[in-house]
N, C-alpha and C positions, 0 to 999 in steps of 0.2 A: 544142370543137375543140382540136386538138393545140396550136395557138398560144396557147390560153388555159388549158392545163392547169396552168401555173405558179401560177395564181390560186387553186388548190385548197388551198394551205397555210393552215392555220387562222389566222385573225386573232387577234392578241393581245387585242383587245377582246373577242372571243367567249370566249376562254379565261378571262379575268378574270370575265366575266359568268357563265359556267358554274360557276365556283368558288363563287359566291354563291347560285346557284339549282341545286343538284345534282340536283333532281328532273328537270331536263331531260336528264340523262345516263342516265335509266332508261326512256326512252320505248319502247324496243324490247321491254320486258317487260310493257307494258300495252296495253289495247285502244284503239280509236279514241275511244270516248266518254270514257274516263279521260284520254286525251291532251288532248281538248278541254277537260276540266275543269281540267287543270293550266294550260293556256294562259290560260283565263279568270281563274283565280286570280292568276296572275302579272300579268296586265293590270290587274286590280283593285288589286293592290299597287303599281301604278305611279303615283306622285304626279305624274309628268310628263305623264300623259294628260289634258290639259286644253287648251282653246283657247289659242293664242298670244295675246299681249297686243294684237296689231294686228288681231285678228279680233273685232269687236264684234257682239254679238247683234242690235243695232239696225241693223246695216249691210246686212242681207239678210232676206228673208222666206222662211220655211220652211213647206211645206204637205205633208201626207201624205194620199194618196188612192189610188185604184185605177184600173187600166186593164184593159179586158176583153180577155182572150186569145182566140185563134182558136177554142178549145173552150169558151168561156164563163166560164172561171176568171177571178177578179178578182185581177190582179197588183198587189201592194202597191208603191207607188212614193213617192218623196219628192222634191220640187223645192226648189231653193235659188236664189233670184232676188235679185241685188243691188239695194239701194235707192240708186240713183245717178242722176246727171243724164244718163247715156248713153242714147241712144234704143235701142229694141228693134232697129232696123235694123242697128245696129253691134255687137250683142252675140252672140258665138259660143255654141254649145250643146255641152255634153258629156253623153253618156249613160254613166253610171258603173256598172260591174258588179263586185260584191265578190268577195273570195277565199273559200276554204273547202273546196277539194278536191271540189267538187260535192256535198258532204255537209253542210256547215255554213255559217253566215253569214246575215245578214239586213240590213235597212236600217241598223241600228246599226253594223255592221261597218265601213262606210266613211264614217260620218256626219261624223267630224272632218275627214277628207280633203276631203269635198265642201264643208264650210263654209269651209275655208281656201282652196280653189280659187276658189269663188265670190267671196270677198272680195278676194283678192289680184290676181286676173286680170279681175275684172268680167265673168265669164261666168255663164250659167245652167247649172245642173247638174241632171240627172234621175238619181236613185239608184234602182236597180231591185232589188226583192226577189224574184228568180226562184225557181221551185220547185226543191226539192232531192231528190236521191236519198237513200236507197233508196225512200222513199215514192213519189216521183215519178221514175221512171226516164227515161233519155234517150228522146226529145228534149224532154221537158217544159221543163226549165230553159233550154235553148237557144231553144226556140220562144217562151217568155216574153220572153227578152231581145231577140229579133228583133222580136216584136210591139210591145214598148215602144219600140224604136228607130223602127219604122215609124210608130207613133202620134206620136212626137216630131217626125218630119219633117213630118207633116201639121198638127200643132197647136202648134208652137213659138211662133209669134208671139202667138197668142190666149191660150195657157195658161202659157207659160214665158218670156214677154217676151224672146224671142231670135229671131235670124234664122239658121237653118242654112245659108242661102245665103252668109252671111258666114264661117261656120266651123261645120262639123258633125263633131264628134269622138265616137268611141266608144272606150271603154277599160276596162281592169280589171286585176286582179291574179290571177296563178296561174290558177285555173279561170275566173275572170271574164275574164282575158286570152285564154284559149282561145275563149271565146264571142265576144269582140270580133273575133278574127281570122276566125272562121267567118262572123260577121255581115257583115264587110267584103266577103268574096267573094260571099255570098248577095245582098247589097244591089246589088253590081255586076252580077251576072247577072240580077237582077230589074228593074234599071233604076230603083232607088229614087231619088226626086227630092224635095228636093235631094240630091245625092250626098254620101256621107261623104268628108270632106276630110282626116281625120287619124286615126291609131290610136295609143292609149296602151296598151302591153302590158308589164306588169311580171312577170318570171319566168313567162312563158306556158308552158302545156302545148301544144307544137306538133306533136309526133310520138310516137305511142305506140310502145313497144318492139316490139309485134307487127307494126309496119309498117317496121321498120328494114331488112328484107330487100328492100324496094322502093326503097331509096335507091341511086342509081347507085354502082358500085364506087369511082369516083374521089372520092366524097364521104364514104364510110363511115368513113374514118380521121379525119374531123373530128368524129365523135360519140363523145367519150371520157368525158364527165361521168357518164353513167349507168353505164358500165362501172366507173368509179372507185367507184361506190356500189352495186356489184352484190350485196353481201351483204344488202341490205335491200330488201324489196318496197315499203316506204313511206318517208317522210321521217322516219326514226327516229334512233336513237342515232348511227349512223355518219354519217348526213346532218348531224347537228347538231354533230359533233365532228371529223370527218375531211375534210369536203369542203365547198366553197362552195355548190354547188347542183347536184343531179343533172339539172336541166332546162336548165342553162346552154347547152350546145353546140347543142341543137336550136333554141334561140332565135337564136343567132348564125348558124346555117345558114340559117334562114328570112330573116333580115335580109340576108345576102349574096345569096340568090336574088332577093329583092325588088329589091335595088339593081341586080343584073345584068339582070334581065328587064323591070323597070318604071322603073328610074331613080329609085327611091324615096329621098328624103333622110331620114336618120335621126340621132337624138341618143341616145347610149347611155351610161349610168352602170353600171359594174361594181363591185360591192362585194367586194373581194378577201377571200377566206377567210371570208365571212359565210354562214350557212346560209339555206336557203329559209325565208322568213317572219320573218327577224330584225327587220324594221321594226315588228312589233307590239309589241316591247319598247322603249319610249321611254326606258328607263333608259340605253340605249346611245347614245353620241354619233353613231354611224353611222346610227341610226334617226332621230335629230333632223335629221341632214343629208339623209336620204332624203326627208323631207317637203319640205324646201326644194328639193331636186332635182326632186321631183314637180311643184312649181309651175313651176320653170324648164322642165321638159320639156313640160308642157301649154302654156306660153307659146310655146315653139318651134312647137308644132302650130297655135297660133292665128295666128301671123304669116303674112303673105302669102307665096306661093311665091317671089316675087322677093326677099323679104327673108331667107329662110333659106338656109343653106349646109350641105352635108354636114359633119358634125363628126367629129373623131377620138374614139376610145374614151377615156372619162374613168374613171380608176381611183380608187376610193374605199375607205374603211374599213380601211386597212392599219395605221394608227397604233394604238398602245396607249393605253388610257384607264383609269386607275385609278378604279374606281367607289367611292363611299362605302360603308361597311359597311352590310349589310342590317340593318334594325331589326326584330327578332323579338319585341319587347316588346308 
């Protein structure tokens, strides 16, 4: 939105990080598969990618299994159930949908996040490994995600030690956030019971450019972030060096419409000048803060409606952080 365009100036944190990992500056010259390889290599090089000290492996039970989709496909899922004295009746449930642009990702993509959330918030988490394009074109991935959500609603107490009547959250990142939004509307229209009580959507894909012409004229001037990134069809070099996130404004527009028409209460963290997907690089201070903010945000969704209040926009990630020299030995 126009009011948020000032947050597109590149963060000093990202400039410093990019100077240590120059391969991120050449993404517009490589294909999608090579891009994924570069990301995987940098994540492997990340010594910070480990469970925080307060997350003890003995404090929760992890189980990987499958759920049958509507077409008979076995959807891989992974549950994270806290080992605590809290009863099932008081434990909320989160269905977690990973990022990856509808092309990449699996149960490992969000594994660390799910473990942290289960431990710190005492919630049960179901991590869903939905089918990916291009092998499985739309709507396979979306249908898998909805089918897993429907299964969770019916089986939470028996298989996930949770009570969705206490709190039933669906959420994800990027493409996973897109699925979460669609699931919320689909579940509402289908009368899913218990109903979804909260949505976690991080940098969601909300409005495809092909649909911009359907936006009312009085709202079109609020969609600037994609125009600022108009030179690139994907989240490539310009996205990573010149702009915070091309999906930013459509997410804010959705939030404003939800608040206007449904009275939805929201909590928003905006990482000024940071690119789409920065959180995967835990070498960044902003990424470490993002994990803490994720916990805080899911906690906001777990609270009762009477306890939560509409919050102001929280701006993060603008400070500079000198990273240690990269060890190439």
